N, C-alpha and C positions, 0 to 999 in steps of 0.2 A: 350802754356800757359795752366796751369791746370784749370779744371772747377771750377770756384769760387762759384758755386751755389750748390755744393754737400752737404754742411753742412749748417744747419739752426742755428739760435740762440739757445744756450743751457744755462742751469742754473745749475751750480755746486756750491760747497761751496764757492770757491774763488769768483765766480761771485756774489753770494748772499752777501758776505761781502762787495764787492765793491758797490753793489746797496744800501746796508744799509748805507755805508759811504757817497755815493753821495746824497741820499735822507733822510739824518738823520733828517733834520728839519721837513720834511713832516711826518716822522714816529713819531717824538717826539710830533708834533702837534696832530696827531691822538691819541696818548696815552693820552695826556692831555685832549683832547675832550672826550675820553672814560671814564676817571676818573671823569671829571665834570658831564658827563651824568649819571654815576652810582650814584654820590652823589644826583643829582636832582631826579633820580628815587627812591632812598631810602627815600628822604624827602617826595615825593608825594605818595608813596605806603602806603596803609592802613595796619596797623599791623595785622598779622595773628598769632594766638596762636595754639599750637599743644599739644594734650594730648594723652598719650599712655595707652593701656590696654593689658594685657597678659592673654590669655586663654589656658587651658589645655584640649586637646581632647583625650578621651579614647574610643576605640571601645567598643560597648556594648557586654557584655557576659551574658549568661543565664545558670544557673545551672540545667542541665538535667541529669537524672540518666540513661536514655537509652544510651547504648554504641554507637550505630550508630549516634544518634543525637549529642552526646558529641564530637565525632570525627569531625562531620561537623561543630560544633560551634568552635572548636579549630583551624581548618585549613581553614575554608571558608572565613575568614575576613582578608583582606590585610590592615595593619595599615596605610601604606603610602597613598594608594588610598582613604582610609576613611578620612585621614587628609586633603588631597587635595580637596576632596568633600566638607568638612566643610568650607574650605577657599572659595570655590565658593559660597556656601550658604550664608556665612557671607557677601560677596560682592553683593548679589542679591538685586534686587529692592524691593522685598517684605519685607526684613528686614529693609531697609531704610524707607519704608512706615509705617511699624509697629512702629518703633522708633519715627517717626514724630507724629503718632497718640497718642502714649503713653505720649509724652511730650507736646502734644497740640501745636506743633510748627506752625500749620496753623493759629493760632490766636495770634502768637507772632510777633508784627510789627517790632521788631528789626531783626528778622530772614527773614521774607518774605515780609515785607513792608505792605502797606495798599492797599485796592482795590481788586476787583475780588470776585468771589463767593467762597464758601467753598471748592468745588471740585478742582478748579484751585489753590487755596492757598495750599491745601494738596498736590497736584501734584508738585507744586513748592518746598514745604518744603521737600518732599521725594527726589526730584532731587538734592537739595542742600545738603541733608544728604549723598546721594550716591556720590556726587562730592567731598565732603570733607573727605570721608573715604579712607584711604590708608592701604591696607592689605599686610603684608610681607609674602611671601610664604616660609615656613620653608624648609631648605635643608635636615634636618633630625630631628628626635625627634617628639614630639607631642605637642609642644608649638606654638601657633599662636599669633603673635604680630600685632596690628594694631593701627593706630592713626587717630585722627580727627582734622581737621583744621577749625577754626572759628575766627571771628573778635573779639569775646569776650572770655576771659579766662573761665568765668563761663559756657558759652554755650559750649565751647570746652570740658570741663570735663564732664558736664552733658550729652551731647549727646553721648560722647564716652562710658560712663557707661551705658546709656540707650540702646545703640546698643548691648552691651553684654547681658543685661537682656532680650531684645527682642529676641536675637538669641537663648538664652537658652529656653525661653518660646515657641518660634516657634518650636524648636526641640521636646520639650515635647508634644506640641499639635499635631505635625505631627506624632509622634510615637503613640500617643493615637488614632488618627484618623485611622492610619493604622491597629492598633491592634483591634479597634472596628469593622472595616470592616471584618477582619479575624475572629473575634468572631461570627459575624452574619452569615458569610458563614459556619463556623463550626457548629453552632447551627442548621442550615438547614440540613446539611449533617448528623448530629447526629440523628435528628428526623427521617430522611428517613431511616437510617441504623437501628434504633431501631424498626421501623415498619417491616422491612424485617426480623429482628431477631425474633420478636414475631411471625410472620407468619410461619417461618421455625420451630420454637419450637412447635407450635400448630400442624403442620403437623406430626412432629416426634411423639408426644404423641398420636395422633389419630391412627397412624399406629401401634404403640406398643400395644395399647389397642385392636385394631382389631385382631392382630396376637397373642395376649397373651404373648408378649415379656416383660419380667421384667428385667430391667437392674439395677444392684446394684450400678452403678457409681463408680466402683473401679479403673477406669483409671485416668490418670493425669488430673487435673482440672475438674474432673467429666465427662470427655468424655469417650466413649466406646472404649475398647481395644479388641473387638472380643468376643469369646465364654466365656471368663472368667468372664464377667460382668453379665451374665444371671444366674438365679437360678439353671438351670440344669448344667451350666458350673461350678458354684461354688460347687454344690453337687458332680459332677463328680471328681472335684479336691480333695474334702475332702475324698471321698470314695477311690480314688486312693492312697491317703496318708494313710488311715486306712488299705487298703489292703496290702500295702507295710509293714506296721507295723505288721499285722497279719501273713503275710508270714514269717517275721523275727522271730516272736515268735514260729511259728510252726517248723521252721527249728531248732531253739534252743532247743525246747522240744524234737524233734525227735533225735537230736544229744545227748541230755542228756540221753534219754531212751536207744538209741542203743550203744553208745560208752562211755557214762559217768556213767553207772549204777554201775560198780564195785567200782569206786572211791566213789560214794555217799553212797553204802550199807556198805562197810567196815567202813566208818566213823560212820554210825549209830550203827553198831554192837558194835564197840569199846566203844561208848558212853553208850550203855545200859548194857553192861556186865562188866563194869570197876570195880564195887564193888565186884562182884563175883570173878573176877580174882584176885583181891587184897586178898580176904579171902583165896582162894586156894593157893596163893603164900605163905601166912603166915603158913597154915597147912603143905604145902610141905616143908617149911623150918624147922618146928618143927619135922616132920617125919624124915627128914634127920639128924637132930641133935640127936634124940633118937636112931637112927639106930646104932650108934656106941656103945651103951650101951645095946640095946635090940635086940632080934632076931625078924624077921618078923612075927612070929607066936605068939609073945607076945600080950596079950590082948590089951594093950595100943597101940601097933603098929597096930594091926588089926583095932582098933577103929579109929585111925587117917587115915588109908587107906580108910576105908569106908566113912568117912567124905569127903575125897578128891574126891572120885569117885562120890559122890552125888553132889559136887560142879561142877564137869565136866558135869554132866547131866543137871544141871540147866543152865550152860553157853551155852550148845548146844541148849537147848530149847529157850533161850532168843535170841540167834543169829539167829535162824530160824525165830522167830517171827519178828524181826527187818528187816530181809532181805525181807520177804514177804510184809510188809507194804510200804517199800520204792519203790519197783518195781511197786506196784499198783498205788502209787501216781504219779510217772513219766509217766506211761502209760495214766493215766487220764488226765494229763496236755497235753500230746502230742495229744490225741484225741480231747480235747477241742479246742486247737489251730488250728487243721486241719479243724474242723467243722466251726470255725469262718472265716477262710480263704476262704472256699468254699462258705459261705454265701455272703461275701463281693465281691467275684469274680462275683457272679451272679448279684448283684446289679450294679456293674460297667458295666457289659455287657448290662444291661437294659438302663442305663443312656447314654451310648455311642450312642445308637440309637436315644434317645431323643435329644441329642446335635447335631447330624448330621441333624436331621430334623429341629432344630432351626436355624442351619447355613444356610440352604436353604432359610428360611423365613426372615433371617436378612440382606439379600443383600440390599433391598430397605431401610431397617432401617439404615444401614451404610451410604447410600447415603444421606439420610435425616439428619443423625447425622453430616456428614461432612459439609453440608450446614449450619447447626446450628453453628458449630465451626467457619466456615468462617465469618459468620455475626457477631459472638461474637468477633472475632479478630479485624474486622474493627471497631466495636463499641468501643472496648477498646482503639484502636489506636487513634480514633477521640477524645475520652475523654482525653487521655494523651496530645494530641496536643492542645486541648482547654485549658488545665491547663498551658501549656507552653506559649501560647499566653497571657493568663491572667497575668503570671509572667513578661513576656517581656514588657507588656504594662503598667507596674507600673509607676506612675508619680514620684516616688522618685529615679529613676535610670537614671538621665540625663547624657549623655556622655560628656557634656561640663561643665567645671567649671571655675570660675574666679580665676586667680592666683594673679594678681596685678590690682587693680582698678585705674582709672585715677584720678590724683591729679590736683589741680589748677596749670597751668604752671607758672613758675616764671618770664618769660619774653616772648616777641614775638618770634615766629619762623622765621617769615619774616616781614620786610626786614632785611637781615643780612648785615650790613654796610661793614664789612671786606670782606665777600664773594662777595658783589656787586663791591667793589673796585677792587678785584682781577679779577672779570669778566670784568669790564670796562677796566682794564689794559690789560687783554688778548685780548679782542675784539679790543681795540685801536691799540695794537701792530699788531694783525693779519690784521686789516683793513689798517694800515699804510704800512705794508709789501706788502699786496696785491696791494695797490695803487702804491707803489714804483715800484713793478715788472711790473704792467700794464703800467705805464708811461715809464718805461725803455724799454719795448718791443713795446709800441705804437710808441715811437720815437726811432726806431731801428737804432742807429748810431754806427759808428766805434769808440771804446773807448780805447781798449787795444791792445797790441801786438798780443794776442791770437785772437782777432777779425780780425786783418789783415790776420793772417794765416788761420783761420778757415772759416771766412765768405767770404773773397776775394780770398783765395788761393794764396796769395803773400808772398814772404819773407819780413819780417819786417827788414829793414836796420837799424832802430834805432827809439827811442822815445825821443822827445825833450820836456823837462818839461816846464810847464808854470811858469815863474818867477814872483815874486811880488815886485822885487826891483825897485828902481827909476833910475837905470842906463839905458842908451840907448842901443839898440841892437848892435850898432857898438862898444860901449865901452866894452860890454860883450864879443864880438868876439875878441877884442884885448887882453883880459886877458885869457891866455891858461888854467888857473885854475878855470875859472867860470863854472857853471853848464851847461850853454848853449854851451860853447866852448867844454867842455868834451863830451857832447852828440853828437855834430856834428863830433867830432873826431872819435867816434864809427861808425857813418854813413860812414865817409871816409874810415875807415878800412874795412867795409863791401863791399864798392864799389870796392875795390882792388881785390875782389874775386867774383865779380858779373858776369863776363864773362869767357869764356874759355881762352882768352888771358890775363886775369887779368883786369887791369884798362882800361875802354873804352876810345877811343880817343875823342868821342863826346857823349854828353848826354843831353837829353831834360828834363827839370824840369817843371811839370805841376800839376794841381789839378783838382778836380771835379768841384769846384766852386771857386769864388773869396774869398779872405780873409782867406785862409787856411794857409798862410805862405809860399807859394811856392817861392816867390821872396827872402824872408829872408833866406830860406833854400838854394836857389841857391847861394846867396852871401856867406853864412856860409860855404858851401861845397867848393866853389872856394877859399875862404880865407884860409881854412884848408889845401887844396892842395898847395896853394902858400906858406904857412908858412913852408911846408916841402920841399921847393926848386923846386917845379914843376911849370913850366910856364903855366898859366891858362888864358884863355880868356872867359870872361863872356859876353854873347850876350843877350841883352834885346830884345827878340822876341815878346814882347807884343806891337803890333803896335796900340792898342786901348787905353790902360791906362798903359803906361810904368811906371816901378818902379824905374829905375835908371836914374839919371840926370847927364849930363856932363856939362862942363863949357860953351860949345858952342852948339847951335842947328844946326850948319852947317854940322856936321858929324853925321853918324848913319846908321842903317840898311835900313831905308827908302830910303835914297839917293843912297845907293848901289843897291837897287832893281830897282830904276828908272834910274840910270846911269850905263850902262853896261861897259863903258870904264874905270871907276875909279877902283883903287886898293883897296882891302879890308883893307890892312895894313894902308892906309891913314885915315881910319875911326875908328882906334883903339886908345884909349886914356889910359894913365896910371891912376892908382888909388892911394889912400893913403896906400894901402897894397903892399908890395914888391912882385914881380913876378905875380901880378894880374892886368890884363888889362881889359878894358871895351869897348864893342861896343854898344853904346846906340841905342835906337830905332830911334831917329831922329824925324823930324816933323811928326805929326799924319796925315796919309793919309786918303782919303775918302773911299778907297776900300782895306782894308788890305788883305782880303782873295784872291782878284784878284792878288795882288802883290806876295803873297806867293805861288800861284798856278803855277807860271811860273818856268822855270828851272834855274832862276838866283840865287835863294837861294842855290841850289845845288852847283853851281860854287863858291859862296862865302864860303860855308862850306868846300869845298875841299881845297880852298886856305888857310883858317885860320888853318885847322887841320894840314897842313904841316908846319906851323910856330909855333904852340904851342903844348905843351904836351897833353893838354886836353881842349876841348871847351865845355862850359856849356851854354846851351840856356835856358833862362827863357821865357816860352811860356804862352799864355793866358790859362784860365781854359777850360776844355773840354765841359762843359755843355752849350749847345745852340750856340756854335761857331765852325767854321770849321778850325780856325787858328791852333789850337793845333794838329789836325789830319794831316794837310798839313805839318807842321814842323816835326811831328813825323815820317812821311813817308820818310823824307830826313835824319833826324838825326839818326834814327834807334834804339837808346837806350833811354829808358824812366825811369825816377825816379818820381814816383807818390807821391805827398804830400797830406796827409790826416789830417784834423784838428780833434783832439780827441773830441768826444762828440758833434760834429757839423755836420759832413758829414754823410748823410743817407746811410744806407747799400745798398738800391736799386739804389740810384744815383751813388754810387761808382761802383757797378756792371755794370751799363749802361755805365759809362765812360770807364771801362776796356774793355767792348765789342767793343766800338767804337775805342779805341786805338788798340785793337787786330786786328780789321779790316783793320787798316792802314799798317799792316805788320811789325810794330816795335816790338822790344824786350823790355819787361818790366823788368827792373832790380830788382825792389822791391818797397816798399813803406816806407815813413818816416812819423811817427806819430808825429804831432806837437801839442803844447799846451797840452801836456799830463798831466792828473791829477791822474794817477794811485796811487800815494803816497800821494796826497793832498786831494782827495775826492771831490765830488760835481760836477756833470755834468749838464749843462744846454742846452737848444736848442733855437735857434732863426733863422728863415729862412732869409737868406741874399741873395739878388740877386747880380749879377755881377755889375750892375750899382748902386746898393744901397750904395756901399762902395766908390763911386767916391768922395764924399765930405770928407770922413775920411781917404782916402788913403794917406799913408806917403811916400814921395819921399826920396830916399836915395841919398845923394850927393856923387858922386864918382869922386873926383878930388884929385890930389896929394897935399901935404901940401904947396908946393911952390906956386901952382896956387891959393890956398885959400888965400894966403897973397896978 
């Protein structure tokens, strides 16, 4: 036999639907209770009004001309971190306390009630303001939305707006306090740096006076740039520049004197003798013109020649005089330039020594000058930072501004009747389902074919539906088309394949407890076999509370067990069903278990199995009795009857273990009174003796005997 305990109860969709169908009235009741509860809660809840405010948060920026500071201002502020920080500040206790103080809520009896001192009322007001504030954290952007809940629409809007005002004022005050501290710190640093700067400047001036160093301040920002800022240095530079110019003039004069004289003299001679040469040219032309008419010794010709010769002498004298003047001028210019160059060269040589001496004495001066420059740079930087702090601490540059102020709410935010009804419906449904599932598994019974297979590890031979008709069980069996008859036909078909040989020769029908329909199932199976032409003997093996009644009490199993010489055939009576015979239980013995423990029942069973095609034994329930186990050890094949929704899982497992210990083969289980398609399972603990008063006896006599 397979291990029936390998699987526990499971909950799948089909099982859930079945549970809902079975416990539908419980679930509907829980839903109704949830809806009624939501209505009651809505009526008893004080209305709460909600007002919304939208704020815009912009990280502060300061316009700074310094390049390094501007880069720090542009990249050092994370907008998201700043917005999240503002959300945390808005939700802080200090903002709630400030809003309560600004609105004087501590003295508002509608808000904090009466009684208590001023400090306790203020603390209570701040706590209520903080409790009614709901801030939404923005996923992106710089807009912060928050709401405030109050029992009065006016209070809701007023407190929501005041929280915004208090938040902005708190930001401004915090920035002002931070900038004031920074300003005080910078003022102290500036005073200390100013003292150091003044001290270093006095040391520099005293050393310069002692050493006779005069700085002209020609460097950048008035700072010394070496020798060029001293008088000697500047004079040396000027003389060097003048010496270079004098050398250039001397070189030009010498060149003009030595190589450019000819060009310059010829030009002067031509200029001074130009008129004389013009006159000579005119006389020479006249002489040549008259030469064609006169001879050279003609007085006119001689007169013209003499005049021409005189002009040649004048031209020669004038050229000589012009040449001599030009040469003297060039020589004088050359000598003057050379003298000036030599004088400047001497001055430069003298100043070089003075500058070299000044350089040796200016080493300490340079050190002092560098200290002055350092202190001046620190002083300028502190002043610049002081200006920045002053700009950043301005009260007109709040990073928070109000976008939408709170208006009076048009209606209460809570209670929401529709939402409460939906919540009540959901809670009722969830509670009903939970209760149904809990009850279903608290009373863990066998209900479906799957339970038989999964929980007990048995083959389900069939499921017999529970009928609601008025016809008797016998009448339903007589009708082959009835639901019960069709269901048992399926059981009979399954029994034909329950063993390796096919249909078993003998079969025991039992159940876990009484009232599960085992006797009815035994009769129905026997009647179905008989209807198919199989000779069937139905043995009523329940010697305590027999289910089948014959016409006479003189025959039955009890008499066979107590009388060993009697034939079993003599205690078999016909029934109203063709091919179906009955061996009743007979008179009730005082000791059924003792009778069944003898070997007599084995002899009786061997006799009747040889005379009938199949013998079906209706045995007592297994729970609390040894009769079924004794009968099972003899019969060998068992069909277990289980009442759907009544038989407990653990009880059925215990019955299977007991039957398995008898060595019998369990063919399978039949599920009776099944409600798989009808819904609704109940539970009621029945004992075997509890049904004694309600037990229905089935009269098994032929029609002729009934008349």
